[in-house]
N, C-alpha and C positions, 0 to 999 in steps of 0.2 A: 493625239491626246493634248488636252488643253491644260495649261498651267498659268494661273494668275499669280503675279508676284507684286506684292505691296512693299513699299519702303518709305523711309523718311520720318518715321515716328521718333519720339524721344521724350525726355523730361524737360518741361519748360515751366517757368513761373507764370502765375496768373497774369493775363494781359499779353503774353508772348505770342509768337507766330510760328507756324510750321507749314511746310509744303509736303504733302504726301504724293507719292508717285505710284502708278500702277501700270505695269506692262504685262504682256501676255504672250506666251508661246502657243502656236497652234490656233490663234484667234486674231482676227483683224478687228480692232476695237471700234472702228467707225462703221462696221457692218451692223452694229447694235446700238440701242440706247444703253447707257452705262450708269450704274449706280454706285455710290459710296455708302457703305453700311457700317454700323458700329454696334459693338456688343460689350457690355461691362458685366461684372459679376452680378448674377441674379436677374439680369434683364434679357429681353429678347434681342435678336439681331435686327435692327431697324434701319431702313434706308433714310439717310439724312440729307442726301443730295442726289440729284439725277440729271443727267445730260441726255437730251433727246438725240436720236440718231443723226439729225441734221447738224447737230452741234450748236444750235441756236437756242432751243428751249431748255430752260433750267428750272428745276423746282427744288425747294428746300423745306425742311421742317421749320416750324416757327423758332425753335430754340437756337438755330444756327443762321437764320436768314439775316443778311447784312454783315455777317462775320465770315462766312465761308463762301468760296467761289470755286465751282468745278469747271475745269477747262481740259482741252486735249490738244495734243500735238500729233497730227496724223502721220507725217513722215517718220516720227519716232515711235509710232504706235503706242503712245503713252497717254494715260489719263492722269490728271492732277487734281488735288484738293488743296486749295490755298486756305489756310485756317488762320484767322486773325483774332485778336482780343480773346484769347483762349481762357476758358473758365474751368474750375475743378470738375464741373459736371460733364465736361467734354472728355474726361478721362475714360478711355475705352480701347479696345482693339478694333482697328479699322480695316475694312475689307472692300474690295471692288469686285464687281461682277456685271455681266450683261443683265439688263433689267427691263422691266416694264415700268415706265414712269407714271406717277399720278398726274392728272391733268392740271392740278393747281398746287401751289405751295401750301403748307400748313399741316396741322395734325402731328402725329408722332412718327409717321413713316410716309415717304413719298416714292418708294420704289419696292418692287417685288423681284427677287432674283429669278431669272428665267431657267437657269440650270444649276440647281443646288450642288451638283457634283463638281462644279468648277471652283468652289471656294479654295482660296489660297491660304497661306499661313497667317495673313494679316500683319499689321504693324501696330505696335503699342504706342499709344499717346498717353502721357501722364502729365497732368497739370497740377502744380503745387500752389497752395493758397498762401 
């Protein structure tokens, strides 16, 4: 049974930074491309960042490009989302999941979850203005 575990969220002022972490039990993260998704009240759960299985290719939605960076630590089986210059619009619950990545950055979503049943509890990010 697979369990995705996200952590690292919190309340930060506008312009602040956070690093989100994603670990998994029952799943080796580098066997898949991995996406970071976010969902806020009244919106769909969109993929904002995606890391290809090789660990080289990264795609981002326009709203986070240049501010967010997705990385992974294979020995730790951990995926990260480094978030800088946070804005109130980044307020959301963030999730990680195995994903199919878009070929290019842009748009409102760059990842589709491969296994919707794997969603974890997510981690809440709140950015105050």
